C-alpha positions, 0 to 999 in steps of 0.5 A: 424326204427320208435318208432310205427314200432318197436311197429308194428314188437313186435306187429307182433309177438304176436297172441293179441295185448294185450300180445305186451304192455309190450314189447312197454314200453320196446320201448318207454322209450328207445325213451323217456327215462322215459313214461310221459302220452302221450307216453302212450297214444300214446302207446296204440294208436299204439297196438289199444288197451285200454289205462288203460291196458298201464298205468296199467302196465306202472304204476306197474312194476320197470323196467317202469319210468313215470317221467324222471331219473338220469343216473345211477338209483339205485336200492336197494333190501330192501327185508328179505336177503339183509335187514338182511345183511344191507341193511337198512344200505347203503340205509342210507349211499346213501342217505347221500353221495348223497346227496337224500333221497329214490326216488329221484334224485340228482340235477347232474341228475346223480344219481336215489335212488330207493329201490325194493322189491326183486331182486331175488340175494339173495346169493348177499346179499346186492345187487344193480341193475344199469342200467342192472347190479346187484352188489352184496356182497355190503359194504359201501366200494365197495358202495363208490369204485361203486358210484366213478365208476360211476361218472367216468364213467359218466365224459369220457361219457359227454369228448366224447360227448363234443368232438362229438359236434360242437365246435364254429367256425365249 
């Protein structure tokens, strides 16, 4: 199914096509990896809605990315519960360990580091979201183990992807 077909199917579930903007953005982001201007305009055109409505949602919610992000998007909560439990120190550690500041991506494209206002998981503070997964009760040791496991997963993914690619002479 093409992106257009998926968006049309999503829009058919709503009485007003404007209500389908968020599902359409998720579909487009899955397809393109992020949501640059031309993709946002395409979504608006498919839905037949004002482009500003699409831009407003894409730039308001942290789950949408108008710029490319790393393979692993590290979103560290910096709200009160997490801050009181040490998220500021974890952010400092992440920046030093990854060699980037929040809002940046590592040169190898593996990690993008962000802070978010609240992940709604105060009982696990400090907490970080990586993709769709929450990792809580973090400290430096747990954080380093998580980074190591993510790097290893990226290596396994690269080996599998490389092994399935056509080899020279094939």
